[in-house]
N, C-alpha and C positions, 0 to 999 in steps of 0.2 A: 459174615453170618447174618447181619441185619437184612441184607439183600435177599438171602435165601428165605428168611421169614416173610418178607414182603411178597415174594413170588407165591408163597403158599397161602397167603391170606385170601379170603373170599372177596370177590369184587362186588361192587354195588353199582347198579344202574343209576345214573344221575338223571333224574327227570325233574323238570321244572314246569309245573302247570302254568300256562299263560292264559290271559284273558283278552278278548277282543274289545272289552269295555274301554273306551277312549282314555279315560283318566288313568286307569291302571296301565294302559299301554305307554302313556307319557312317563309314568313312574318307572316302569320297567326299562324303557329306552334310556332314561336318565341314569339309572343305576348300571346299565350295561356300558354306558360311555364312561362313567366314573364310579366304579364299585367301591372306592374308598370314601364316598360320600356317606357321612354318618348322620344325615338328617333323620330326625325322629319321626315316628308315625304321626304325631301331633303336628309337626312342622309340614310334613307331606300333605296332611289333610288340609291345612290352611292353603298351601300352594295350589291344591287341586280343587279348592272351593267346596269343601265338604266338612262336616263336623268330625271331631276327634273320634267319635264313636262309630261314625259311618265308614271311615276308611278300613279299619280292621275287620268290620263286618263284611264289607264288600270283598276284601281280599279273601277272607275265609269262604264266603259264598262262591266266588269265582274260581278259586284255586284249590279249596279244600285244606288250606294251611293257614296258620296264623301269619300275620304280617312279619313278625320276627323270623320265623322259620323259613318263610318264602324268600325274604330278602337275603337271609344268610345263605340259602341254597343258591340263589342267583349269583351272589358274590363268589361262592366256591366254584361254580361252573365257569364263570368268566376267568377266574384265576387259573383254573386248569386249562382252559383254552389258550391263555397267554403262555403258560408253561410248555404246552405241547407244540405251540407254534414257534417256540424259541425266544419269545419276548421276555420271559421271566417276570418277576414281581414288579420291577421298576420299568418295564417296557410298555406299560399301558398308556392310554391317552393322557 
């Protein structure tokens, strides 16, 4: 019965806005390699040599999403890619 319900559910297009900004590309590449990384926005800002306030503003400006929503969406997309390729949750890098 649950499978029947899932088939009838509306589908959502998963879109992840990306940026060509080099610092955000480094962040995105790192999270794609290790989506389990729970580094905070403040820690990422430090790693990327910017202020705690600049990173969330830059992500919002470049992607139209908050840092939290954007990084959560990235993790979801990576997880779904792993699942559809047969790797499963433990099959990541």
